[in-house]
N, C-alpha and C positions, 0 to 999 in steps of 0.2 A: 390523645385519642378523642375523637368527637363522639357525641351522643345525640340522639334524637329525643327531644322533650316537647311537651305541650305547654304553652303559656296561656294563662287566663287573666283577664283584666276586669276589674269590677268598679262600679260607682264612678267617681270622678276620674279615676285613671282610665277607665273604658271610654268615658266621654272625651277626654283629652286626646286619646290615641285613635278614636274612631273605629275601634274594633273590640270585640269581646275576647279575642284570643287568636293564637296563631301557632303553627308548628315551628320548631326551630332546631337546627343542627348547631351545636355549640361545643366548644372545647373547655368551657367554664367548668371548674370542679366544685364550686360552692355557690350558694345564693348570692354572696357578695360579688363574686367575679361575674356572675350572670347579670346582676343589676348594673355593674360598671360597663359590661359589654353593650347592654341596651342603651344606657346613657350615651355611649360613644356614637350611637346612630345619629345623635343630634336632634334638632327640631322638637317635636312634641314629646319624644321619648326622653330627651334631656330635661325638658321642663317637668313632665309628669313624675319622673323617677329620680329627680335630682337629689343629691346627698343631703341637702338642707331641708328636704320635705319629709314629713312623717308618712312613711309607706310601710304597711305591714306585708308580710310574705307568708305563704303557706306552701308546704311541700307535701304533695299527695294528701291534701285536705287536712293537714295538721299545721298549726301555727309553728313557725320555725325561725330560728335565729340565722343571721347571715353566714354563719360558719357551717350550716347544714350542707351535706354532701349531695350533689346531683348524681343521678344514675340514669342509665338508658331507660327511656319510656316514662320517666316521671312527669308529674304535672306540677307546675309552679303557678301560683296565683299571686297577683299584686293587687292591693286595695288600700284605701285610706283607713286610718283608725276609725272604729265605729264608736259613735257617741250615743249615749242613752238619754232618755228623757221622758 
């Protein structure tokens, strides 16, 4: 079953993809499956979200692990780790 979700991209992820976000219809059940789906698009998505890269994810504005479950209408954000200083 597919669900409609909203994607948000921040900082270097946004710069690499050239967009701050997009709506997406997906059959992914978890954040991990969603990330893999986006990586499979290739190009900038494969580079920005690659498994070897440190990418943080939030589900409905809460930091989440890759096993978090997606639901209809949720918002998923991708961003690089934040450094302090």
